[in-house]
C-alpha positions as CSV (number, residue, x, y, z in Angstrom):
1,M,-9.9,-19.3,38.0
2,R,-7.5,-16.4,37.9
3,A,-7.7,-13.1,36.0
4,I,-5.2,-10.2,35.5
5,L,-6.7,-6.8,35.1
6,S,-4.4,-3.9,34.2
7,V,-6.0,-1.1,32.3
8,S,-5.3,2.5,31.4
9,N,-8.9,3.1,30.4
10,K,-10.8,2.3,33.7
11,S,-14.2,2.8,32.3
12,G,-16.4,-0.1,33.6
13,I,-13.5,-1.9,35.2
14,V,-14.9,-2.0,38.7
15,D,-18.2,-3.6,37.6
16,F,-16.3,-6.0,35.4
17,A,-14.1,-7.0,38.3
18,K,-17.0,-7.5,40.6
19,G,-18.7,-9.7,37.9
20,L,-15.6,-11.8,37.6
21,V,-15.4,-12.3,41.4
22,D,-19.1,-13.4,41.4
23,K,-18.1,-15.9,38.7
24,G,-15.4,-17.4,41.0
25,F,-12.3,-15.5,39.7
26,E,-9.3,-14.5,41.7
27,I,-8.3,-11.0,40.6
28,I,-4.7,-9.9,40.1
29,S,-3.8,-6.4,39.3
30,T,-1.2,-3.6,39.0
31,G,-0.6,0.0,39.8
32,G,-3.6,2.4,39.3
33,T,-5.9,-0.5,38.5
34,F,-5.1,-2.2,41.7
35,K,-5.9,1.0,43.7
36,T,-9.2,1.6,41.8
37,L,-10.4,-1.9,42.5
38,K,-9.2,-1.9,46.1
39,D,-10.9,1.5,46.8
40,A,-14.1,0.1,45.3
41,G,-14.0,-2.9,47.7
42,V,-13.1,-5.5,45.2
43,A,-11.1,-8.5,46.5
44,V,-7.8,-8.1,44.6
45,R,-4.1,-9.2,44.9
46,Y,-1.2,-7.1,43.9
47,V,0.9,-8.7,41.1
48,T,4.1,-8.7,43.3
49,E,2.4,-11.2,45.5
50,I,2.3,-13.6,42.5
51,T,5.8,-12.9,41.2
52,S,7.5,-12.5,44.6
53,F,9.5,-9.8,42.8
54,P,9.1,-6.0,43.3
55,E,8.3,-3.5,40.7
56,I,11.5,-2.0,39.4
57,L,12.8,0.8,37.1
58,E,10.0,3.2,38.1
59,G,7.3,0.7,37.2
60,R,8.8,-0.3,33.8
61,V,9.0,-3.9,35.0
62,K,6.0,-5.3,36.8
63,T,4.4,-8.2,34.8
64,L,7.4,-9.4,32.8
65,H,7.9,-12.4,34.9
66,P,7.5,-16.3,34.4
67,A,4.8,-16.4,37.1
68,V,2.7,-14.2,34.9
69,H,3.7,-15.3,31.4
70,G,4.0,-18.9,32.3
71,G,0.4,-18.8,33.7
72,I,-0.8,-17.1,30.5
73,L,1.1,-19.1,27.9
74,A,0.6,-22.6,29.3
75,R,-1.6,-24.8,27.2
76,R,-4.0,-26.9,29.2
77,T,-2.1,-30.1,28.4
78,P,-0.8,-32.5,31.0
79,E,2.8,-31.7,30.1
80,H,2.3,-27.9,30.4
81,L,0.2,-28.1,33.6
82,A,2.9,-30.4,35.1
83,Q,5.6,-27.9,34.4
84,L,3.5,-25.1,36.0
85,Q,3.0,-27.2,39.1
86,E,6.7,-27.9,39.3
87,Q,7.4,-24.1,39.3
88,N,4.4,-23.3,41.6
89,I,2.7,-21.2,38.9
90,T,-1.1,-20.9,38.7
91,P,-2.7,-20.8,35.3
92,I,-4.3,-17.5,34.3
93,D,-7.6,-17.8,32.5
94,L,-8.5,-14.2,31.6
95,V,-6.4,-11.1,30.9
96,C,-7.9,-7.7,30.7
97,V,-5.5,-5.1,29.5
98,N,-5.6,-1.8,27.6
99,L,-2.5,0.2,27.1
100,Y,-0.8,3.4,28.2
101,P,-2.4,6.4,26.6
102,F,0.3,7.0,23.9
103,R,-2.0,8.6,21.3
104,E,-3.6,10.9,24.0
105,T,-0.1,11.9,25.2
106,I,1.3,12.9,21.8
107,A,-1.8,14.8,21.0
108,K,-1.1,17.3,23.8
109,P,0.4,20.5,22.5
110,D,3.1,20.7,25.1
111,V,4.2,17.1,25.1
112,T,7.9,16.3,25.3
113,F,9.7,13.5,23.5
114,Q,10.5,11.9,26.8
115,D,6.8,12.1,27.9
116,A,5.9,10.2,24.7
117,I,8.6,7.6,25.2
118,E,7.5,6.9,28.8
119,N,3.9,6.2,27.5
120,I,5.1,3.4,25.3
121,D,3.6,0.3,27.1
122,I,5.8,-2.8,27.2
123,G,4.3,-5.2,29.7
124,G,0.8,-4.6,28.4
125,P,1.4,-5.6,24.8
126,A,3.4,-8.6,26.0
127,M,0.5,-9.9,28.0
128,I,-2.0,-9.1,25.3
129,R,0.0,-11.0,22.6
130,A,0.7,-13.9,24.9
131,S,-3.0,-14.3,25.8
132,A,-4.1,-13.9,22.2
133,K,-1.6,-16.6,21.1
134,N,-3.0,-18.9,23.7
135,H,-6.6,-17.9,23.1
136,E,-7.8,-21.5,23.3
137,S,-7.1,-21.4,27.0
138,V,-7.1,-17.7,27.9
139,L,-9.7,-15.0,27.3
140,I,-8.1,-11.8,26.2
141,V,-10.1,-8.6,26.7
142,V,-8.9,-5.2,25.4
143,D,-12.2,-3.3,24.8
144,P,-14.4,-2.1,27.7
145,S,-17.4,-2.4,25.4
146,D,-16.9,-6.2,25.5
147,Y,-17.1,-6.5,29.3
148,S,-20.8,-7.1,29.6
149,E,-20.9,-9.7,26.8
150,I,-17.9,-11.6,28.2
151,L,-19.5,-11.8,31.6
152,G,-22.6,-13.2,30.0
153,N,-20.6,-15.8,28.0
154,L,-18.4,-17.1,30.8
155,G,-19.0,-20.8,31.3
156,N,-20.1,-21.1,27.7
157,V,-17.4,-19.5,25.6
158,T,-17.2,-20.8,22.0
159,S,-13.9,-21.3,20.2
160,E,-15.1,-18.8,17.6
161,Y,-15.7,-16.2,20.2
162,R,-12.2,-16.8,21.6
163,K,-10.8,-16.4,18.2
164,Y,-12.7,-13.1,17.7
165,L,-11.3,-11.7,20.9
166,A,-7.8,-12.8,19.9
167,Q,-8.1,-11.1,16.5
168,K,-9.3,-8.0,18.2
169,A,-6.3,-8.1,20.6
170,F,-3.7,-8.4,17.8
171,A,-5.4,-5.5,15.9
172,H,-5.2,-3.5,19.2
173,T,-1.5,-4.0,19.6
174,A,-0.8,-3.6,15.9
175,A,-2.6,-0.2,15.9
176,Y,-0.7,0.8,19.0
177,D,2.7,-0.1,17.4
178,T,1.7,1.7,14.3
179,A,1.0,4.9,16.3
180,I,4.5,4.7,17.8
181,A,6.2,3.9,14.6
182,N,4.5,6.8,12.8
183,Y,5.4,9.2,15.7
184,L,9.1,8.2,15.5
185,A,9.2,8.4,11.7
186,P,10.5,11.5,9.9
187,S,7.9,14.1,9.5
188,T,8.6,14.3,5.7
189,G,9.6,11.9,3.0
190,L,8.7,8.3,2.3
191,P,10.0,5.8,4.8
192,E,11.2,2.3,3.9
193,Q,8.3,0.8,5.7
194,K,4.9,2.5,6.1
195,T,2.3,1.0,8.4
196,V,-1.3,2.3,8.0
197,E,-3.9,1.8,10.8
198,L,-7.5,2.1,9.7
199,S,-10.4,2.1,12.3
200,R,-13.9,1.8,11.1
201,T,-16.0,4.8,12.1
202,M,-19.2,3.9,10.4
203,E,-20.8,1.6,7.8
204,L,-22.1,3.4,4.6
205,R,-25.3,2.7,2.8
206,Y,-23.3,1.1,-0.1
207,G,-20.2,1.7,-2.2
208,E,-19.9,3.3,-5.6
209,N,-22.7,1.0,-6.6
210,P,-25.5,-0.6,-4.6
211,H,-24.0,-4.1,-5.0
212,Q,-20.8,-3.0,-3.2
213,K,-20.5,-2.8,0.6
214,A,-18.6,0.2,2.0
215,A,-17.5,1.8,5.3
216,L,-15.7,5.0,6.5
217,Y,-12.4,4.5,8.2
218,R,-10.1,6.8,10.1
219,E,-6.3,6.6,9.7
220,G,-4.7,6.3,13.1
221,S,-5.8,9.3,15.2
222,Q,-5.7,11.7,12.3
223,K,-8.4,14.3,11.7
224,G,-10.0,15.3,8.5
225,A,-12.2,18.2,7.5
226,V,-14.7,15.9,5.8
227,L,-14.0,12.8,7.8
228,D,-14.9,14.6,11.0
229,A,-17.6,16.9,9.5
230,E,-20.8,16.9,11.4
231,V,-23.9,16.0,9.4
232,L,-26.3,18.4,10.8
233,H,-29.3,17.4,8.6
234,G,-30.3,14.9,5.9
235,K,-30.1,11.3,5.1
236,A,-27.1,9.1,5.7
237,M,-23.9,9.7,3.6
238,S,-22.8,7.3,0.9
239,F,-19.4,6.3,-0.4
240,N,-19.7,8.6,-3.4
241,N,-21.0,11.5,-1.1
242,Y,-17.8,11.3,0.9
243,T,-15.4,11.1,-2.0
244,D,-17.2,14.0,-3.8
245,A,-17.4,16.1,-0.6
246,E,-13.6,15.6,-0.1
247,A,-12.9,16.8,-3.7
248,C,-15.2,19.7,-3.2
249,W,-13.7,20.9,0.0
250,N,-10.2,20.5,-1.1
251,L,-10.8,22.9,-4.0
252,V,-12.9,25.5,-2.2
253,T,-10.1,25.9,0.4
254,E,-7.7,27.0,-2.4
255,F,-9.4,30.3,-2.3
256,D,-9.2,33.2,0.2
257,E,-12.1,35.2,-1.3
258,P,-15.7,34.1,-1.0
259,T,-16.0,31.0,-3.2
260,V,-18.6,28.4,-4.1
261,V,-17.5,25.1,-5.8
262,G,-19.8,22.5,-7.3
263,V,-18.5,18.9,-7.8
264,K,-20.0,16.0,-9.7
265,H,-18.3,12.6,-9.8
266,A,-15.2,14.0,-8.0
267,N,-14.6,16.6,-10.7
268,P,-15.4,20.3,-10.4
269,C,-18.3,21.3,-12.6
270,A,-18.6,24.9,-11.5
271,V,-16.5,27.4,-9.5
272,G,-17.4,31.0,-8.7
273,T,-15.9,33.7,-6.6
274,G,-17.4,37.1,-5.6
275,D,-17.6,39.8,-3.0
276,T,-20.3,37.7,-1.2
277,L,-21.2,34.0,-1.1
278,A,-24.5,34.8,-2.8
279,E,-22.6,36.4,-5.7
280,A,-20.1,33.5,-5.8
281,W,-23.0,31.0,-5.9
282,Q,-24.7,32.9,-8.8
283,R,-21.5,32.8,-10.8
284,A,-20.9,29.1,-10.0
285,Y,-24.5,28.2,-10.9
286,E,-24.3,30.1,-14.2
287,A,-21.1,28.3,-15.0
288,D,-22.9,24.9,-15.4
289,P,-26.6,24.8,-14.3
290,V,-27.0,21.4,-15.9
291,S,-24.1,19.5,-14.3
292,I,-24.6,21.1,-10.8
293,F,-28.0,19.4,-10.6
294,G,-27.7,16.5,-8.1
295,G,-24.1,17.6,-7.2
296,I,-22.3,18.6,-4.1
297,V,-21.6,22.2,-3.2
298,A,-18.9,23.7,-0.8
299,V,-18.6,27.3,0.4
300,N,-15.6,28.7,2.3
301,R,-17.5,31.1,4.4
302,P,-20.3,30.7,7.0
303,L,-23.4,30.0,4.9
304,D,-25.8,33.0,5.2
305,A,-29.5,33.3,4.5
306,D,-29.2,35.0,1.1
307,T,-27.1,32.2,-0.2
308,A,-29.3,29.6,1.3
309,R,-32.4,31.0,-0.4
310,A,-30.6,30.7,-3.8
311,L,-29.3,27.2,-3.0
312,K,-32.7,25.8,-2.0
313,D,-34.1,26.1,-5.5
314,V,-31.6,23.6,-6.9
315,F,-31.5,19.9,-6.2
316,L,-28.2,19.1,-4.4
317,E,-27.0,16.1,-2.6
318,V,-24.7,17.7,0.0
319,I,-23.7,21.2,1.1
320,L,-20.5,21.8,3.0
321,A,-19.8,24.9,5.0
322,P,-17.7,25.9,8.0
323,E,-20.8,27.3,9.7
324,Y,-24.5,27.9,9.0
325,T,-26.4,31.0,10.3
326,P,-29.6,29.9,12.1
327,E,-31.7,31.4,9.4
328,A,-29.7,29.6,6.6
329,F,-30.0,26.3,8.4
330,E,-33.8,26.8,8.9
331,I,-34.2,27.5,5.1
332,L,-32.1,24.5,3.9
333,S,-33.2,22.0,6.5
334,K,-36.8,22.1,5.1
335,K,-35.3,19.8,2.3
336,K,-35.4,16.5,4.2
337,N,-32.9,14.6,2.1
338,L,-30.3,17.4,1.7
339,R,-27.3,16.7,3.7
340,L,-25.9,19.7,5.5
341,M,-22.3,19.2,6.6
342,K,-20.4,21.4,9.0
343,V,-16.8,20.7,8.2
344,A,-14.2,20.2,10.9
345,D,-11.0,22.2,11.3
346,A,-8.2,19.8,10.4
347,P,-4.9,19.9,8.6
348,K,-4.5,18.7,5.1
349,P,-2.8,15.3,4.6
350,T,0.9,15.0,3.9
351,L,0.8,11.7,1.9
352,D,-1.5,10.6,-0.8
353,Y,-2.3,6.8,-1.3
354,K,-3.7,5.1,-4.3
355,R,-4.6,1.4,-4.2
356,I,-3.2,-1.0,-6.8
357,N,-3.7,-4.8,-6.8
358,G,-1.5,-6.1,-4.0
359,G,-0.2,-2.7,-2.7
360,F,-0.3,1.0,-2.9
361,V,1.5,3.8,-4.7
362,V,2.3,6.5,-2.2
363,Q,3.3,10.1,-2.9
364,E,3.6,13.4,-1.1
365,A,0.2,15.3,-1.3
366,D,0.0,18.0,-3.9
367,T,-0.3,21.0,-1.6
368,L,1.5,23.4,-3.8
369,G,-0.4,26.7,-4.1
370,L,0.1,29.9,-6.1
371,E,3.1,30.7,-3.9
372,G,5.0,27.7,-5.4
373,I,4.7,28.6,-9.1
374,E,6.6,30.9,-11.5
375,Q,4.7,33.5,-13.5
376,T,6.9,33.8,-16.5
377,V,5.5,35.7,-19.4
378,V,6.8,33.9,-22.5
379,T,4.9,35.8,-25.2
380,E,5.3,39.3,-26.7
381,R,2.1,40.4,-25.1
382,A,1.8,40.2,-21.3
383,P,-1.7,39.5,-19.8
384,T,-3.7,42.4,-18.7
385,E,-4.4,42.9,-14.9
386,Q,-7.8,41.3,-15.4
387,E,-6.5,38.4,-17.5
388,L,-3.9,37.7,-14.8
389,R,-6.5,37.5,-12.1
390,D,-8.5,35.1,-14.3
391,L,-5.4,33.0,-15.2
392,L,-4.6,32.5,-11.5
393,F,-8.2,31.7,-10.7
394,T,-8.4,29.0,-13.4
395,W,-4.9,27.7,-12.4
396,R,-6.3,27.0,-8.9
397,V,-9.2,25.1,-10.4
398,V,-7.3,23.0,-12.9
399,K,-5.2,21.5,-10.1
400,H,-8.3,19.7,-8.9
401,V,-9.6,18.5,-12.3
402,K,-8.8,14.9,-13.6
403,S,-6.1,14.9,-16.3
404,N,-6.0,15.7,-19.1
405,A,-7.5,18.8,-17.7
406,I,-8.4,22.2,-19.3
407,V,-10.2,25.0,-17.5
408,I,-11.4,28.2,-19.1
409,G,-12.9,31.1,-17.1
410,K,-13.3,34.8,-16.8
411,D,-14.6,37.3,-14.2
412,G,-14.3,35.0,-11.3
413,R,-16.1,31.9,-12.6
414,T,-15.4,28.9,-14.7
415,T,-16.9,29.0,-18.2
416,G,-15.9,25.6,-19.4
417,I,-14.1,22.5,-18.0
418,G,-12.5,19.7,-20.0
419,V,-12.2,16.6,-17.8
420,G,-10.1,13.5,-18.0
421,Q,-9.6,13.2,-21.7
422,V,-6.9,11.0,-23.2
423,N,-5.4,13.8,-25.2
424,R,-5.2,17.6,-24.5
425,I,-6.9,18.8,-27.6
426,W,-10.1,16.8,-26.8
427,A,-10.1,18.3,-23.3
428,T,-9.8,21.8,-24.9
429,E,-12.6,21.1,-27.3
430,Q,-14.8,19.8,-24.5
431,A,-14.2,22.9,-22.4
432,I,-14.9,25.2,-25.3
433,E,-18.1,23.3,-26.3
434,H,-19.3,23.6,-22.7
435,A,-18.5,27.3,-22.6
436,K,-20.2,28.1,-25.9
437,E,-20.3,31.9,-26.4
438,H,-18.8,32.5,-22.9
439,A,-15.4,31.1,-24.3
440,H,-15.0,34.5,-26.0
441,G,-12.9,36.7,-23.7
442,S,-12.1,33.8,-21.4
443,V,-8.6,32.6,-20.4
444,L,-7.4,29.0,-20.4
445,A,-5.5,26.9,-17.8
446,S,-3.9,23.5,-18.6
447,D,-2.7,21.1,-16.0
448,A,0.3,20.1,-18.2
449,F,2.3,21.4,-21.1
450,F,1.2,21.5,-24.8
451,P,3.0,19.0,-27.0
452,F,1.8,20.8,-30.1
453,D,0.4,24.2,-30.9
454,D,-3.1,22.9,-31.6
455,V,-4.5,23.9,-28.2
456,V,-3.3,27.5,-28.7
457,R,-4.9,27.7,-32.2
458,T,-8.2,26.1,-31.0
459,A,-8.3,28.4,-28.1
460,A,-7.7,31.5,-30.3
461,A,-10.5,30.4,-32.7
462,A,-12.9,30.3,-29.7
463,G,-11.9,33.9,-28.6
464,I,-9.7,32.9,-25.7
465,T,-7.2,35.7,-24.9
466,A,-4.7,34.3,-22.5
467,I,-3.2,30.9,-21.4
468,I,-1.5,29.6,-18.3
469,Q,0.4,26.3,-18.6
470,P,3.5,24.6,-17.0
471,G,5.7,24.8,-20.1
472,G,8.5,22.2,-20.5
473,S,7.7,20.6,-23.8
474,V,10.4,20.2,-26.4
475,R,8.0,22.0,-28.8
476,D,7.2,24.9,-26.5
477,E,8.5,27.3,-29.2
478,D,5.7,26.2,-31.5
479,S,3.0,27.1,-29.0
480,I,4.8,30.4,-28.1
481,K,5.0,31.3,-31.9
482,A,1.3,30.5,-32.4
483,A,0.3,32.6,-29.4
484,N,2.4,35.6,-30.7
485,E,0.9,35.2,-34.1
486,L,-2.6,35.2,-32.7
487,G,-2.2,37.9,-30.1
488,I,-2.6,35.5,-27.1
489,A,-0.7,36.2,-23.8
490,M,0.8,33.1,-22.3
491,I,2.4,32.4,-18.9
492,F,4.5,29.4,-17.9
493,T,4.3,28.2,-14.3
494,G,7.1,25.7,-14.2
495,V,4.8,23.3,-12.3
496,R,2.3,20.8,-13.6
497,H,-0.8,19.4,-11.7
498,F,-1.5,15.9,-13.1
499,R,-4.4,14.3,-11.3
500,H,-5.2,10.7,-12.1
């Protein structure tokens, strides 16, 4: 029996090769793998002995030869075996290949384009695909974690196991090609073809509901603040925990000042800012002490002991923070089921995917912050300095609330949030009902324009003093006229933040 071993990741390769020799295999190898095996005392032949052709083009051509691919692709039929014999080609029964470190190369900060190109493997994927195609006759091995199991199965390899290894091999080359295609693609825009590689990082307890299975996947080699967060304490994360945590962290990072965000069912239920995290938490908690129960909380500063002491008295599912002081961790870790996540430092995504039956809708991620909006005063009265601060606060929050969305707030905290209603006046009424007496003196943010003046009039009746909204309705003048009549200041941003 004959095996070709040519790997970039040499973990475990010496022991695997020795195991194959013990099972009666002749080992063929290339380049660095040949040297590693030879230095370890493994009986190994260099590939040029088999091809009778030297490596050329600085190693770009080594295994692309009929003596290799004929030995891999031949079915074990009398016709194919006779052709091999005519050409003096020996069948190859096992191929162990993993590829040039393309992802690792492009991750280096000083990598050049030419360095990346030279780390695109050609012969390796060709051997993998050939072996996987002919998996009925050839074992294809791409993952070092499979070495031990494969050695144990030799001599009794089932067709199902061969098929499993072939599927894994094609997934391996597909992921590799995806990384290359994405590297070569323009950094912005929506390409004509978009390949997405997902690798499972862990199974989750269940999906949105207990009858649904779920898992966490990584896209390519990308990093994510929540995806790569370290769970320092608490029980295993669920599907809903991850989606809520992502929503929570995306909102809290909109703010530079100390901020606490509470999320329930992927919607903000409470947001507070302050001079300290403890003050921000108190404001967030007062914003909605009912909904925050059983929710997820994120802070944008290292979590300190004072804040931890306040948090521990409320039932929460998850807390996210960039760091925890030792005292804060000691306080919160006494709650055995509370998950404490230390978020990772990672860039925000550039594309946003939503699944539809049979495909995806894909868009550029909504990363527009305050720097991207207008602040056009359209009413006779301009907002006061405090109203303007509150307007910009609520505008950052409304961006993360499901449409139709209305957020009212004052003094660095939300006082009411209207979530996901099918018309804007219902969202306004919901936010005001939530705020109760705190609506008086608050300001209001709307994720999209007002088609009628009913929102302005309802807001004024509740004591709301200023409004921020995109503008752009054919009936904007009706809302402006109502605001002037009722003494409300109103700003147009020229930007909407629909969130479906």
